[in-house]
N, C-alpha and C positions, 0 to 999 in steps of 0.2 A: 769277472769272478763273482759267483753268487752262492747263496746258501739255500739248498733245496727245502729246508725246514722254515725259512724266513717268509713270513706272509708278504712282505714288500717285494722280495725277490720273486715270489710266485705271481704277484700282480704285474711286475715288469715282464715276466715270461708269458703273460696272458692266461695263466692257469686259473686265476681268480678274476672275475669280471669287476670292472670299476669304471667310473666316469672320468675318462682321461681328459685333461685340460691342456697338457703340453708335453711334447717329447722331442728330444734331440739325441745326438749320439752319446751324450753323457748323463742326462737327467731325465726323469719322468715325473710328471705332476698329475695329481688327481684330486677330486673332491673328497673331503673328509666325510666319513659316514656318520659322524656325530658332530655336526658343525656347531661352533661356538660363536659364530658371527655370520652375517649374510655371505661373505666370502670367507671360506675356510678351506684352503687348498694345502695339500701336503706335497712337498717337492723333495724327491729322493734321488740320490746318485744311483746310477746303474751298477756301480761297484759296491759290493757289500762290505760295510764295516759297521760295528755296533753303534758307535756314537762319536761325539767330538773328542772325548778323552782317549779313544782308540785311534784317532786319526794320526797320520804321520805327515811330515813336511811335504811329501809328494802328493798329499791329498788336498793341499791348500787351494790349488786351482779348481778342483772339483767342488769343494765347498763354496768357493766364490761363484762358480757357475750356478749352483743352486740358488744363491741369493740374486744373481742376475736374472734367472728365470722368474723368480718371485717378482722382481721389479717389472718385468715385461708383462706378466699376468695382471699385476696391479694397474698398469697403463691400459691394458685391454679392457679391464673391468671398470675403468674410470674411478678408481679409489685412491688416486695419487695424493689427494689432500690429507690422507691419514690412513696408514696401515701399519701392521706390525709383523716382523718376522721373528720367530721364536725357535730356539733349539733347546729342547729339554734334554738334560744330560743326567742319566741315571734314574733309578726308581724314586729316589727322594725328591726329584724335580718333576715327577709325573711321566717319565718316559716309560711306555708300556710295550713298544715294539723296538727291538734292539737292532735297528738298521737306521743309520743317521737319517734324519728327516727334518726339514724346515717347515714350520707351520706359517702360512700366509693368512693373516686375519685382517679383515677390514669390512667396510660397508656399514659401520655403526661407530659411534663414539667409543673409544677405548680409554679406560681409566688407568691411573697409575697410583699406587703399585698394582701390578696385575694379579697378585694373589698370594 
């Protein structure tokens, strides 16, 4: 299920070029075009839903798969000593594309609180 107006759905459909990092039957991951760390990858479910607050119980496995993909990418990039996964929920948290996505950030020291 996709939304033809959604930029991330269009990336999954290969209508918009991107630097793919990972793909399986459930998720797609690509380099962020405005990286905030040496590793800044976006991991998105192939099923379209706007964000975490719109997710339903049946989406729990898919959200978990996004995080497992992030862990695999972190291992491949050898940043296991410290990385962060982030879900921005709503415009007040900085979400600008309304298709659930997990940010994988790493490759530099990450401070707390994040912002």
